[in-house]
C-alpha positions in Angstrom: -18.3 -12.0 1.7 -17.3 -9.5 -0.6 -13.5 -8.9 -0.7 -13.9 -5.1 -1.2 -16.3 -5.1 2.0 -13.4 -6.7 4.0 -11.0 -4.7 3.1 -13.5 -1.3 3.4 -14.2 -2.9 7.1 -10.1 -3.5 7.8 -9.0 0.4 7.1 -12.3 1.0 8.7 -10.9 -0.7 11.5 -7.6 0.9 11.3 -9.1 4.8 11.2 -11.1 3.9 14.5 -7.8 2.4 15.9 -6.0 5.6 15.2 -9.2 7.4 16.5 -8.9 5.5 20.1 -5.3 6.1 20.3 -4.6 9.3 22.4 -7.0 8.1 24.9 -4.5 4.9 24.8 -1.5 6.5 24.9 -2.5 9.0 27.9 -4.3 6.2 30.0 -0.7 4.3 29.6 1.4 7.4 29.9 -0.4 8.3 32.8 0.2 4.8 34.8 3.9 5.1 33.7 4.1 8.5 35.2 2.6 7.7 38.6 4.9 4.5 38.6 8.3 6.6 37.8 7.7 9.4 39.4 11.6 11.2 39.8 11.3 14.4 41.8 15.0 14.2 42.1 15.5 15.2 38.4 14.1 18.7 39.0 11.9 18.8 35.9 10.4 21.9 35.2 6.5 21.8 34.8 6.4 23.3 31.7 9.7 20.8 30.3 7.4 17.9 32.0 4.4 18.8 30.1 6.1 19.3 26.6 7.8 15.4 26.8 4.3 14.4 28.2 2.9 15.6 24.7 5.4 14.4 22.5 5.4 11.1 23.8 1.8 11.0 23.6 2.4 11.6 19.9 4.8 9.4 19.5 3.0 6.4 20.9 -0.3 8.1 19.1 0.9 7.6 15.7 2.6 4.3 16.3 0.0 3.0 17.5 -1.7 4.4 14.0 0.9 3.5 11.7 0.9 -0.2 13.1 -3.3 -0.2 12.4 -2.8 0.8 9.1 -0.1 -1.7 8.4 -1.8 -4.6 9.6 -4.7 -3.6 8.1 -2.1 -3.3 4.6 -1.2 -6.5 5.0 -4.6 -8.0 5.7 -5.9 -6.5 2.7 -3.6 -7.5 0.4 -3.7 -10.8 1.7 -7.1 -11.2 1.1 -7.0 -9.6 -2.5 -4.9 -12.1 -3.4 -7.1 -14.6 -2.0 -6.0 -15.8 1.2 
């Protein structure tokens, strides 16, 4: 197969992973919040929403970056003949 097509496919897959990571992040944090509900902490509703949105953004960014780094490493390996 053509190495350029493989590289394009790797980065396309990383892009799709980055787009889908928001859904994954929200699902993971919903599961986490259900398991670790601590009403005694007394967080206000606004603080809880801000914390949740910050965590969703952080998880989404980490998943996206990991996908693109993996695609970059595999593309490099493909282009040098691996």
